[in-house]
C-alpha positions in Angstrom: -80.6 -180.9 -9.7 -82.7 -183.2 -11.9 -81.1 -186.6 -12.8 -82.2 -189.5 -14.9 -81.8 -193.0 -13.5 -81.0 -194.5 -16.9 -78.3 -191.9 -17.5 -76.9 -192.5 -14.0 -76.6 -196.2 -14.7 -74.0 -195.4 -17.4 -71.5 -194.8 -14.7 -72.4 -197.3 -12.0 -74.4 -200.6 -11.8 -77.5 -200.0 -9.7 -79.3 -203.2 -8.6 -81.6 -201.8 -5.9 -85.1 -200.4 -6.1 -85.8 -196.7 -6.7 -87.0 -196.2 -3.2 -83.9 -197.8 -1.7 -81.7 -195.7 -3.9 -83.5 -192.5 -2.9 -83.1 -193.4 0.8 -79.4 -194.1 0.3 -78.8 -190.8 -1.5 -80.6 -188.9 1.2 -78.6 -190.8 3.8 -75.3 -189.8 2.1 -76.3 -186.2 2.2 -77.8 -185.8 -1.2 -81.5 -185.3 -0.4 -84.0 -186.7 -2.9 -86.9 -184.2 -2.9 -89.1 -185.8 -5.6 -89.3 -189.0 -7.7 -91.0 -189.1 -11.1 -91.3 -192.6 -12.7 -92.3 -192.8 -16.4 -95.0 -195.2 -17.1 -96.0 -195.6 -13.5 -99.7 -194.7 -14.3 -99.9 -196.9 -17.4 -101.4 -200.4 -17.3 -101.9 -203.1 -19.9 -99.1 -202.2 -22.2 -96.8 -205.1 -23.2 -94.2 -206.1 -25.8 -95.7 -207.8 -28.8 -94.6 -209.1 -32.2 -96.3 -208.1 -35.5 -97.1 -211.3 -37.4 -98.5 -209.7 -40.5 -99.2 -206.2 -41.9 -101.7 -205.6 -44.7 -103.2 -202.5 -46.3 -106.7 -201.4 -45.1 -109.2 -202.0 -48.0 -110.9 -198.6 -47.4 -108.1 -196.3 -46.2 -104.8 -195.6 -47.9 -102.9 -194.6 -44.7 -104.2 -197.4 -42.5 -102.8 -201.0 -42.0 -104.4 -204.1 -40.6 -101.9 -205.9 -38.4 -101.9 -209.2 -36.5 -99.9 -209.0 -33.3 -99.0 -211.7 -30.7 -98.4 -210.9 -27.0 -96.9 -214.3 -26.2 -100.3 -215.8 -25.4 -102.9 -214.6 -27.9 -103.2 -213.0 -31.3 -105.0 -209.7 -31.9 -106.2 -207.8 -34.9 -105.2 -204.1 -34.8 -105.9 -201.2 -37.2 -102.8 -199.0 -37.2 -102.1 -195.6 -38.9 -98.3 -195.4 -38.4 -96.3 -195.2 -41.6 -93.4 -197.3 -40.2 -95.4 -200.3 -39.1 -94.4 -203.6 -40.8 -94.4 -207.3 -40.2 -91.8 -208.8 -37.9 -91.4 -205.8 -35.6 -91.3 -206.0 -31.8 -93.6 -203.2 -30.6 -95.5 -201.9 -27.6 -99.0 -203.1 -27.7 -101.9 -201.7 -25.5 -104.5 -204.4 -25.0 -108.2 -203.7 -24.6 -108.8 -202.2 -21.2 -105.2 -200.7 -21.0 -104.8 -197.2 -19.5 -102.4 -194.8 -21.2 -101.0 -191.3 -20.4 -103.7 -188.9 -19.1 -106.1 -191.7 -18.2 -106.9 -192.6 -21.8 -108.5 -196.1 -21.9 -108.3 -198.5 -24.8 -111.6 -200.0 -26.0 -112.7 -202.3 -28.7 -113.6 -200.4 -31.8 -114.3 -200.5 -35.6 -112.1 -198.4 -37.8 -113.5 -198.0 -41.4 -115.5 -201.2 -40.8 -112.6 -203.3 -39.5 -112.6 -204.4 -35.8 -109.5 -203.3 -33.8 -108.6 -205.0 -30.5 -106.0 -202.6 -29.1 -103.4 -200.1 -30.2 -99.7 -200.2 -31.3 -98.2 -197.2 -29.4 -96.0 -194.3 -30.3 -93.7 -192.5 -27.8 -96.0 -189.6 -26.9 -98.9 -191.9 -26.2 -96.9 -193.6 -23.5 -95.2 -190.5 -22.1 -91.8 -191.8 -23.2 -91.0 -188.9 -25.6 -92.6 -186.3 -27.8 -92.5 -188.1 -31.1 -95.8 -189.1 -32.9 -94.2 -189.7 -36.3 -94.5 -193.5 -35.9 -94.8 -196.4 -33.6 -92.0 -197.3 -31.2 -90.0 -200.4 -32.1 -88.0 -202.5 -29.7 -85.2 -204.9 -29.9 -86.1 -208.4 -31.2 -84.6 -209.8 -28.0 -87.5 -208.6 -25.9 -89.9 -211.4 -25.1 -93.5 -210.8 -26.2 -95.7 -210.3 -23.2 -93.1 -208.4 -21.2 -94.8 -205.5 -19.4 -93.6 -202.1 -20.5 -92.3 -201.2 -17.0 -90.0 -204.3 -17.0 -88.3 -203.6 -20.4 -84.7 -202.4 -19.6 -84.0 -198.8 -20.3 -87.4 -198.0 -21.5 -89.2 -196.4 -18.6 -86.9 -193.9 -17.0 -87.0 -192.5 -13.4 -86.2 -188.9 -12.7 -85.1 -187.7 -9.3 -85.0 -184.1 -8.1 -82.0 -183.7 -5.8 -81.4 -181.0 -3.3 -77.7 -180.4 -3.2 -76.3 -178.4 -0.3 -73.9 -175.6 -1.2 -70.9 -177.4 0.4 -71.2 -180.3 -2.0 -70.5 -179.0 -5.6 -69.2 -182.4 -6.5 -72.8 -183.8 -6.3 -73.9 -181.4 -9.1 -72.9 -183.9 -11.7 -73.8 -187.4 -12.7 -70.2 -188.6 -12.0 -70.3 -187.0 -8.6 -73.6 -188.8 -7.7 -72.4 -192.0 -9.2 -69.2 -191.9 -7.2 -71.2 -191.7 -3.9 -73.5 -194.6 -5.0 -70.5 -196.7 -6.1 -68.7 -196.2 -2.9 -71.7 -197.1 -0.7 -72.6 -200.2 -2.7 -69.0 -201.2 -3.3 -69.4 -200.9 -7.1 -67.0 -199.8 -9.8 -67.2 -196.2 -11.0 -67.2 -196.1 -14.8 -65.4 -192.9 -15.8 -65.5 -191.5 -19.4 -62.3 -191.5 -21.5 -60.8 -188.0 -20.8 -57.9 -188.4 -23.4 -57.7 -185.8 -26.2 -58.6 -186.9 -29.7 -56.0 -188.4 -32.0 -54.2 -185.7 -34.0 -54.4 -186.0 -37.8 -50.9 -186.1 -39.1 -52.0 -184.0 -42.1 -53.4 -181.2 -39.9 -51.7 -178.0 -41.0 -54.1 -175.3 -39.7 -52.3 -172.5 -38.0 -55.3 -170.6 -36.5 -54.7 -169.4 -33.0 -56.1 -167.2 -30.3 -54.1 -165.1 -27.9 -55.3 -165.4 -24.3 -54.8 -162.6 -21.7 -55.9 -162.9 -18.0 -56.0 -159.3 -16.7 -57.8 -160.2 -13.5 -56.0 -163.3 -12.1 -57.8 -163.0 -8.8 -61.1 -163.6 -10.6 -59.9 -166.2 -13.1 -56.8 -168.2 -12.3 -57.0 -170.6 -15.3 -58.4 -170.1 -18.8 -58.0 -172.8 -21.5 -59.1 -173.1 -25.0 -58.9 -175.3 -28.1 -59.5 -174.5 -31.7 -61.5 -177.0 -33.8 -61.9 -176.4 -37.6 -64.2 -177.9 -40.2 -67.0 -178.6 -37.8 -70.5 -179.3 -39.1 -73.1 -177.8 -36.8 -76.4 -179.6 -37.0 -78.7 -182.0 -35.2 -77.3 -184.1 -32.4 -77.1 -187.9 -32.5 -80.0 -189.8 -31.0 -78.2 -190.8 -27.8 -77.3 -187.2 -27.0 -80.8 -185.9 -27.7 -82.3 -188.6 -25.5 -79.9 -187.9 -22.7 -80.8 -184.3 -22.5 -84.5 -185.0 -23.0 -84.5 -187.4 -20.1 -84.1 -184.4 -17.7 -86.3 -182.1 -19.7 -83.7 -180.2 -21.8 -84.3 -179.4 -25.4 -81.7 -180.2 -28.1 -80.2 -177.0 -29.7 -77.4 -178.2 -32.0 -74.6 -180.8 -31.7 -72.0 -178.4 -30.3 -74.2 -176.7 -27.7 -75.7 -180.1 -26.7 -72.2 -181.5 -26.1 -71.2 -178.6 -23.8 -74.5 -179.1 -21.9 -74.0 -182.9 -21.7 -70.5 -182.6 -20.3 -71.6 -179.9 -17.8 -74.2 -182.3 -16.4 -71.9 -185.3 -16.6 -68.8 -183.8 -14.9 -70.0 -180.5 -13.3 -67.5 -178.5 -15.4 -69.1 -175.6 -17.5 -67.7 -174.7 -20.8 -68.5 -172.3 -23.7 -68.1 -172.5 -27.4 -67.4 -169.4 -29.5 -67.7 -169.1 -33.2 -64.0 -168.5 -34.0 -64.6 -166.3 -37.0 -66.8 -163.9 -34.9 -63.9 -163.2 -32.4 -62.5 -159.8 -33.3 -58.8 -159.5 -33.4 -58.0 -163.2 -32.6 -57.5 -162.1 -28.9 -59.5 -162.9 -25.8 -59.2 -160.9 -22.6 -60.4 -162.1 -19.2 -60.9 -158.7 -17.5 -63.2 -156.5 -15.5 -65.7 -154.5 -17.5 -65.2 -150.9 -18.1 -67.7 -148.2 -17.2 -70.4 -147.8 -19.9 -69.8 -151.1 -21.6 -72.6 -153.6 -22.3 -73.1 -157.1 -23.7 -75.9 -158.7 -25.6 -76.4 -162.1 -24.0 -77.8 -165.3 -25.4 -81.2 -164.6 -23.9 -81.3 -161.5 -26.3 -81.1 -159.0 -23.5 -78.6 -156.1 -23.2 -76.8 -156.1 -19.9 -75.3 -152.8 -18.8 -72.0 -153.5 -17.1 -69.8 -151.8 -14.5 -66.3 -152.2 -13.1 -67.5 -155.1 -10.8 -68.4 -157.4 -13.7 -66.0 -160.0 -15.1 -66.2 -160.5 -18.8 -64.6 -162.4 -21.7 -63.8 -159.7 -24.3 -62.2 -159.5 -27.7 -60.9 -156.4 -29.4 -64.5 -155.2 -30.1 -65.6 -155.4 -26.4 -67.3 -157.8 -24.0 -68.3 -161.1 -25.7 -69.9 -162.8 -22.7 -70.5 -162.5 -18.9 -67.8 -164.7 -17.5 -69.1 -167.9 -15.8 -72.8 -166.8 -16.2 -74.0 -166.6 -19.8 -72.6 -166.3 -23.3 -72.9 -163.5 -25.8 -75.1 -163.3 -28.9 -72.3 -161.8 -31.0 -70.1 -164.9 -30.9 -72.6 -167.7 -30.6 -72.4 -170.9 -32.5 -75.1 -171.4 -35.2 -75.6 -173.5 -38.4 -73.1 -171.3 -40.3 -70.3 -171.9 -37.9 -67.3 -173.9 -39.3 -64.6 -173.1 -36.7 -64.9 -173.2 -32.9 -62.9 -171.8 -30.0 -63.9 -174.0 -27.0 -63.4 -172.3 -23.6 -63.0 -174.3 -20.3 -62.0 -172.1 -17.3 -61.9 -171.7 -13.5 -63.7 -168.6 -12.3 -63.8 -167.3 -8.7 -67.1 -168.4 -7.0 -67.7 -165.1 -5.2 -67.3 -163.1 -8.5 -69.7 -165.3 -10.4 -72.2 -165.4 -7.5 -72.3 -161.6 -7.2 -72.7 -160.8 -10.9 -75.3 -163.5 -11.4 -77.4 -161.9 -8.6 -76.6 -158.4 -9.8 -78.0 -159.1 -13.3 -80.8 -161.4 -12.2 -79.4 -164.4 -14.1 -79.2 -168.0 -13.0 -77.8 -170.6 -15.4 -76.5 -174.2 -15.0 -73.0 -172.8 -15.4 -73.3 -170.0 -12.9 -74.9 -172.4 -10.4 -71.8 -174.6 -10.5 -69.2 -171.9 -10.7 -70.8 -170.2 -7.6 -70.2 -173.3 -5.5 -66.8 -174.1 -6.8 -65.7 -176.5 -9.6 -62.7 -178.8 -9.6 -59.7 -176.5 -10.3 -57.4 -179.5 -11.0 -59.7 -181.1 -13.6 -60.1 -178.2 -16.1 -57.5 -179.3 -18.7 -58.8 -182.9 -18.6 -62.3 -181.8 -19.4 -61.0 -179.6 -22.2 -59.5 -182.7 -23.8 -62.7 -184.7 -23.3 -64.9 -182.0 -24.8 -62.5 -181.7 -27.8 -62.7 -185.4 -28.5 -66.5 -185.5 -28.3 -66.9 -182.5 -30.6 -64.5 -183.8 -33.2 -66.2 -187.2 -33.1 -69.7 -185.9 -33.5 -69.2 -182.8 -35.7 -66.4 -184.3 -37.8 -64.1 -181.3 -37.0 -60.3 -181.2 -36.8 -58.4 -180.3 -33.7 -55.4 -178.1 -34.3 -53.4 -180.2 -31.8 -52.7 -177.3 -29.4 -54.4 -176.5 -26.1 -54.1 -172.8 -25.3 -53.6 -172.2 -21.6 -53.4 -169.0 -19.6 -52.7 -169.7 -15.9 -52.2 -167.3 -13.0 -49.7 -168.1 -10.2 -52.6 -168.2 -7.8 -54.2 -171.3 -9.4 -53.8 -174.4 -7.3 -51.6 -177.1 -8.9 -51.7 -179.9 -6.3 -54.2 -181.5 -4.0 -54.7 -180.5 -0.4 -53.2 -182.7 2.3 -55.4 -183.4 5.4 -54.3 -185.6 8.4 -56.6 -188.0 10.3 -55.8 -189.5 13.7 -57.3 -192.9 14.3 -57.6 -192.1 18.0 -59.6 -189.0 17.3 -61.8 -190.9 14.9 -62.5 -193.5 17.6 -63.3 -190.8 20.2 -65.7 -188.9 17.9 -67.6 -191.9 16.6 -67.4 -194.0 19.7 -66.2 -197.1 17.8 -62.9 -198.4 16.6 -62.5 -198.8 12.8 -59.6 -200.7 11.4 -56.9 -198.6 9.7 -57.1 -200.6 6.4 -60.9 -200.2 6.4 -60.6 -196.4 6.8 -58.2 -196.2 3.9 -60.3 -198.4 1.7 -63.5 -196.5 2.3 -61.9 -193.1 1.6 -60.2 -194.4 -1.5 -63.6 -195.2 -2.9 -64.4 -191.5 -3.1 -60.9 -190.7 -4.5 -59.4 -189.6 -1.2 -56.0 -191.4 -1.2 -53.5 -192.1 1.5 -50.1 -190.7 1.4 -47.1 -192.8 2.3 -44.9 -192.3 5.4 -47.6 -192.1 8.1 -47.2 -193.3 11.7 -49.5 -195.9 13.4 -52.1 -193.4 14.6 -51.9 -190.5 12.1 -52.8 -190.9 8.4 -52.4 -188.3 5.7 -54.8 -188.1 2.8 -54.8 -186.1 -0.5 -58.1 -184.4 -1.1 -59.4 -184.3 -4.7 -60.2 -180.9 -6.2 -63.9 -181.7 -6.5 -64.2 -181.8 -2.7 -63.5 -178.2 -1.5 -65.6 -178.9 1.6 -62.9 -181.2 3.1 -60.4 -179.0 4.9 -60.0 -180.3 8.4 -59.7 -183.6 10.3 -63.3 -183.5 11.4 -64.4 -183.3 7.7 -62.6 -186.6 7.1 -64.2 -188.2 10.1 -67.6 -187.2 8.7 -66.7 -188.9 5.4 -65.7 -192.1 7.3 -69.0 -192.0 9.3 -71.1 -191.6 6.1 -69.4 -194.4 4.2 -69.3 -196.7 7.3 -73.1 -196.1 7.6 -74.5 -194.2 10.5 -76.8 -197.1 11.1 -73.9 -199.3 11.9 -72.7 -197.0 14.7 -74.3 -198.2 17.9 -76.6 -195.8 19.9 -74.6 -195.4 23.0 -74.7 -192.3 25.3 -71.5 -191.3 27.0 -71.3 -191.6 30.7 -71.1 -188.3 32.6 -72.1 -186.9 36.0 -75.0 -184.6 36.3 -74.7 -181.6 38.6 -77.0 -178.7 39.0 -76.0 -175.5 37.2 -77.3 -172.2 38.3 -78.5 -169.6 35.8 -76.4 -166.5 35.5 -77.8 -163.9 37.9 -79.1 -161.6 35.1 -81.1 -164.5 33.5 -82.4 -165.6 36.9 -83.7 -162.2 37.7 -85.2 -161.6 34.3 -87.0 -165.0 34.5 -88.3 -164.2 38.0 -89.6 -160.8 36.8 -91.3 -162.5 33.8 -93.1 -165.1 35.9 -94.2 -162.5 38.5 -95.6 -160.0 36.0 -97.4 -162.7 34.0 -99.0 -164.0 37.2 -100.2 -160.4 37.9 -102.2 -160.4 34.6 -99.6 -158.7 32.3 -98.6 -160.0 28.9 -95.1 -160.1 27.6 -94.4 -158.1 24.4 -91.7 -158.9 21.9 -90.8 -155.9 19.8 -88.3 -155.8 16.9 -85.0 -154.8 18.4 -84.6 -151.7 16.2 -85.9 -148.2 16.4 -85.6 -144.8 14.6 -84.7 -141.2 15.2 -88.4 -140.4 14.3 -89.6 -142.2 17.3 -87.1 -140.4 19.6 -88.2 -137.1 18.2 -91.8 -138.0 19.2 -90.8 -138.1 22.9 -90.3 -134.3 23.6 -86.6 -134.9 24.3 -84.3 -132.0 24.6 -81.6 -131.7 21.9 -78.8 -132.5 24.3 -80.5 -135.7 25.6 -78.2 -138.7 26.1 -80.8 -140.8 24.4 -79.8 -139.3 21.1 -76.4 -140.9 21.4 -77.6 -143.8 19.4 -75.9 -146.8 17.8 -76.7 -146.5 14.1 -77.1 -149.5 11.7 -75.0 -149.7 8.6 -77.6 -151.5 6.5 -81.0 -150.7 8.0 -84.0 -152.6 6.9 -85.9 -149.4 6.3 -86.0 -145.8 7.7 -88.1 -146.9 10.6 -85.5 -149.4 11.8 -82.3 -147.5 11.5 -80.9 -147.5 15.0 -80.6 -149.8 18.0 -83.0 -148.7 20.7 -81.8 -146.3 23.4 -85.2 -146.5 25.0 -87.8 -149.3 25.0 -90.8 -146.9 25.3 -91.4 -146.3 21.6 -91.7 -150.0 20.8 -94.2 -150.5 23.6 -96.3 -147.4 22.6 -96.4 -148.7 19.1 -97.6 -152.1 20.4 -100.4 -150.4 22.4 -101.4 -148.4 19.3 -101.6 -151.5 17.1 -103.7 -153.3 19.7 -106.1 -150.4 20.1 -106.5 -150.2 16.3 -107.6 -153.9 16.5 -110.2 -153.1 19.2 -108.0 -154.6 22.0 -108.6 -151.6 24.2 -107.3 -153.0 27.5 -103.5 -153.3 27.3 -101.3 -154.6 30.0 -97.8 -155.2 28.6 -94.3 -155.7 29.8 -91.0 -156.3 27.9 -87.4 -157.1 28.8 -84.8 -155.9 26.3 -81.5 -154.2 25.9 -80.9 -150.5 25.3 -77.8 -149.3 23.5 -75.8 -146.1 24.0 -73.0 -144.8 21.9 -70.0 -143.7 24.0 -67.5 -142.6 21.5 -65.2 -141.1 24.1 -64.3 -144.6 25.5 -63.8 -146.2 22.0 -60.5 -148.1 21.6 -59.3 -151.0 19.5 -60.6 -153.4 22.1 -63.6 -151.4 23.3 -66.3 -150.6 20.6 -67.6 -147.7 22.7 -71.1 -149.1 23.0 -72.9 -149.4 26.3 -75.6 -152.1 26.6 -78.1 -152.0 29.4 -80.9 -154.5 30.0 -84.2 -152.9 31.0 -87.8 -153.8 32.0 -90.6 -151.7 30.6 -94.3 -151.9 31.7 -97.2 -150.3 29.8 -100.8 -150.0 30.9 -103.9 -148.5 29.2 -107.6 -149.1 29.4 -109.2 -151.2 32.2 -107.1 -153.1 34.7 -109.1 -156.3 34.6 -112.4 -157.8 33.6 -115.1 -158.2 36.3 -118.5 -159.8 36.5 -121.5 -158.6 34.5 -122.9 -156.3 37.2 -119.7 -154.5 38.0 -117.6 -152.0 36.2 -113.9 -152.7 35.4 -111.4 -150.5 37.2 -109.5 -148.1 34.9 -105.7 -148.2 35.2 -104.1 -145.1 36.7 -100.8 -143.9 38.2 -101.4 -145.7 41.5 -102.1 -149.1 39.8 -98.7 -148.8 38.1 -97.0 -147.8 41.3 -98.6 -150.8 43.1 -97.3 -153.2 40.4 -93.8 -151.9 40.9 -94.0 -152.1 44.7 -95.3 -155.6 44.5 -92.5 -156.5 42.0 -89.7 -155.2 44.3 -91.2 -157.0 47.2 -91.3 -160.3 45.2 -87.8 -160.2 43.9 -86.5 -159.4 47.4 -84.0 -156.9 48.8 -81.5 -157.2 51.6 -82.2 -155.1 54.7 -79.4 -152.7 53.7 -81.3 -151.7 50.5 -84.2 -149.3 50.4 -86.6 -148.5 47.5 -87.8 -145.0 47.3 -90.1 -143.1 44.9 -89.3 -139.5 44.4 -91.0 -136.8 42.3 -88.9 -136.2 39.2 -90.0 -135.0 35.8 -89.2 -136.8 32.5 -89.8 -134.9 29.2 -92.1 -137.7 27.9 -94.2 -138.0 31.1 -96.9 -135.8 32.5 -95.3 -133.3 34.9 -97.9 -134.0 37.6 -97.6 -137.8 37.4 -93.9 -138.5 37.0 -91.6 -140.2 39.5 -88.2 -141.7 39.7 -87.3 -145.1 41.3 -84.3 -145.1 43.6 -82.5 -147.9 45.4 -80.2 -146.6 48.2 -80.7 -143.1 46.7 -79.4 -144.4 43.3 -81.9 -143.9 40.4 -82.6 -147.2 38.5 -85.8 -146.1 36.6 -88.9 -144.0 36.3 -92.6 -144.3 35.9 -95.7 -142.2 35.3 -98.4 -141.0 32.9 -97.4 -140.5 29.3 -97.4 -136.8 28.3 -100.4 -135.8 26.1 -98.1 -134.5 23.3 -96.3 -137.9 23.2 -99.6 -139.7 23.1 -100.7 -137.7 20.1 -97.4 -138.2 18.3 -97.9 -142.0 18.6 -101.5 -141.8 17.5 -103.0 -142.6 21.0 -106.1 -141.0 22.5 -106.4 -142.9 25.8 -104.1 -142.4 28.8 -101.1 -144.7 29.0 -98.9 -145.4 32.0 -95.3 -146.4 31.5 -92.5 -147.6 33.8 -88.9 -148.4 32.8 -86.6 -150.1 35.3 -82.9 -151.0 34.8 -82.4 -154.7 35.4 -78.7 -153.9 35.5 -79.3 -151.6 38.4 -81.6 -154.1 40.1 -78.8 -156.7 40.0 -76.7 -154.6 42.3 -79.3 -154.9 45.0 -81.6 -157.8 44.5 -81.4 -160.7 47.0 -80.3 -163.9 45.4 -81.5 -166.1 48.3 -85.2 -165.7 49.2 -85.9 -166.2 52.9 -89.2 -167.9 54.0 -91.0 -166.4 56.9 -93.6 -168.7 58.6 -97.2 -167.6 58.7 -98.6 -166.9 62.2 -101.7 -168.7 63.5 -102.5 -166.0 66.0 -105.0 -163.1 65.7 -103.7 -159.7 64.6 -104.4 -156.5 66.6 -105.2 -153.3 64.7 -104.9 -149.6 65.7 -105.9 -146.6 63.7 -104.6 -143.1 63.6 -105.7 -139.8 61.9 -102.8 -137.6 61.1 -103.1 -134.0 59.8 -100.1 -132.6 57.8 -99.4 -130.0 55.3 -100.0 -130.6 51.6 -96.3 -130.8 51.0 -95.8 -133.8 53.2 -96.0 -137.1 51.3 -96.9 -140.5 52.5 -93.3 -141.7 52.1 -92.1 -138.8 54.2 -94.6 -139.4 56.9 -93.6 -143.1 57.1 -90.0 -142.0 57.4 -90.9 -139.9 60.5 -92.4 -142.9 62.3 -90.0 -145.2 64.3 -91.2 -148.3 62.4 -87.9 -150.1 62.7 -88.4 -150.0 66.5 -92.0 -151.1 66.4 -91.8 -154.7 67.5 -94.3 -157.1 65.9 -95.6 -154.4 63.5 -96.7 -156.4 60.5 -98.2 -153.7 58.2 -98.9 -150.0 57.9 -101.8 -149.2 55.5 -103.0 -145.8 54.3 -106.7 -146.0 54.1 -107.8 -142.5 53.0 -106.8 -138.9 52.4 -109.3 -136.2 53.5 -109.3 -132.5 52.5 -112.0 -130.0 53.2 -114.4 -128.9 56.0 -112.9 -129.0 59.4 -109.3 -128.7 58.1 -107.2 -125.6 57.6 -106.2 -124.6 54.0 -103.3 -126.5 52.5 -103.6 -129.3 54.9 -104.8 -132.9 54.6 -105.8 -135.7 57.0 -104.4 -139.2 56.4 -106.1 -142.2 58.0 -103.7 -145.1 58.8 -104.2 -148.6 60.1 -101.4 -150.3 62.1 -101.5 -154.1 62.1 -99.6 -156.0 64.8 -99.1 -159.8 65.1 -96.9 -162.1 67.2 -95.7 -165.3 65.5 -96.2 -167.4 68.7 -98.9 -165.9 70.8 -101.7 -163.3 70.9 -100.6 -159.8 71.7 -102.1 -157.9 74.6 -103.6 -154.4 74.4 -101.0 -153.1 76.7 -98.2 -154.3 74.4 -99.7 -152.8 71.3 -100.7 -149.5 73.0 -97.1 -149.0 74.2 -95.8 -149.3 70.7 -98.5 -147.1 69.3 -97.9 -144.4 71.8 -94.2 -144.4 70.9 -95.1 -143.8 67.3 -97.5 -141.0 68.2 -94.9 -139.4 70.4 -92.4 -139.3 67.6 -94.9 -137.7 65.3 -95.9 -135.2 68.0 -92.4 -133.9 68.1 -92.8 -132.8 64.5 -94.3 -129.3 64.1 -95.9 -130.2 60.8 -98.0 -133.0 62.4 -101.2 -132.9 64.4 -103.9 -135.4 65.2 -107.6 -135.3 64.4 
């Protein structure tokens, strides 16, 4: 909202600088975004008196003037038709700078020297007129700089009004805040109706019908006859021009002036253009349209609220008037509308038709429902005074039972006020501060609890805490001491799910992986790209009611599509080595369990890891290792080891196929034989569906499943300072025997001081039977307090060999 400081001063005395006023308004919750001061860039222009004015000897339209600036006399050649002796004018001395950087220099005009310029409005940026020079009051002392002449150089402020403060969308609303803060009197306009002419005999009337009371609870109107539509008086034109608005005619200018002054929109109809002498406030009918004042035809539907006569819609209620009933120079009789429209209805139809007006902006935020009839009286008086019209003496009112007729009552406890603000404010001071903004105390309160009536222009005040905020604003936040409350600090542990997720993030980042953050939406198209069978549980998705687009239509039931898309984008940008992980929720629709209290949606937090390209960068003379199935398996093993498991839990990897993984490189992850995830190489068809050419390796682990087994208390095991002892073993087994199976056959739990079992190599070929393989193992032993002897280690090693010898599938090489 743009306001003029000169206009604002009509309602409150302001004796502070512009900068201080801007800071105060912002402090009060009315943010000042921009300040524009007229004449700020002009220098050398002062008030002066014309001592004489004679005709130029060589030019009929020029005059030679003598002017005095309080110190010296100057000769000036002037071409203004209204210049004459004895005037007080604005004089630009030699060297003065005017609007646009124009500099005044000594010159000769038709042979006569000129030592400056007597200025017009447009030359000083004070208006648009160039018809003649500006004249000032004779009370202005010659030599007074232009910027110090009262009311001459205006200041405009651009205010950013928050949606909860519709009262600040008016000059009176802003002035009320300033008056309350600086303890000044608020000068309200006279809201009484005009005096009725005893000889008034006009019987014109309009029938009002509210057919949609939930959209318009109050509709008022007055009829004014014998109006003379024409130019507005100077004060009205200047008021509107001060904020950049053009004058249209006296009737329209008055409605615009009162809207800006009070925040109440209104609309004037040409009475003779209303068909049938009846107005309806109703919803539009299908197929109807209205020609609006911006000369556009708006096609309406049943959602739109209109003001209609017997011929159809005359205007879009609360938004914009209609061309068919507009006021022009031929208008002699007016119907003046002042109403209260529902904010949501005005907001929706303004957005629907792409229109934003000063009226709709205020109706959308809520006007004062208790002030409508008073504004109607005020408008009626202004129009009759300015246009010479006659009021019929009757205010037509259509009011629905839903319209509020009394102010809200909100209670405030002084004890609660003291607790929230941390200070004690005297009861009388609280009452006095709130009364400054028209919030008045009701009688019959106890010592602690006060009751206040809330004016209709403050719809944002509904609760006790709202009143406390008003007291804090008016008391001045700077007067409230900075004092932190005393409280005891105690450590607070993170929820187990957050602790585990944080631990996983830190570990994977330390291993060289980067966290991805995908949009938490997916689509059926991505699920169809995963080779899923038709009866897959992953198709039981949670659909969005208002999707952003067709690619983001469901909540993800699998994190894999998002990560594959991330890898695809990176590779398109020539980032060929991708090492990503992401933690996010998956959603499953479980309609069978849906009840009034259960939405039937299952949420499960999961971890996904995706690898493609090289594992890491190496020195210039070495080749980087390409990621493969075993790199991913090692990352998972390291992760499980880091987050820790109790002795009762066991992590296993078992061969299990997934439709979106390569059948030869696909495994499930189990904890205590319960599946919690899977990993493997992405199926070639899936890679092609996502536009990928290089191999990708994906793992998905349920964090929810991990929570059931992860150890919350890590246990430190001291490092041994003693030398380890290593034994090796070559074991021949059939192709069907896996590494995990072979380890399970070894009595490792009974192998005291066994620190590690490492698989060094797998051999197939010459010297071995078909369908067999040789596995080379290293067994590392270490005692925490001494060096082990060969005898101790050999005894344990022989026990392991003996257990394996008992297996018919095992032989030694």
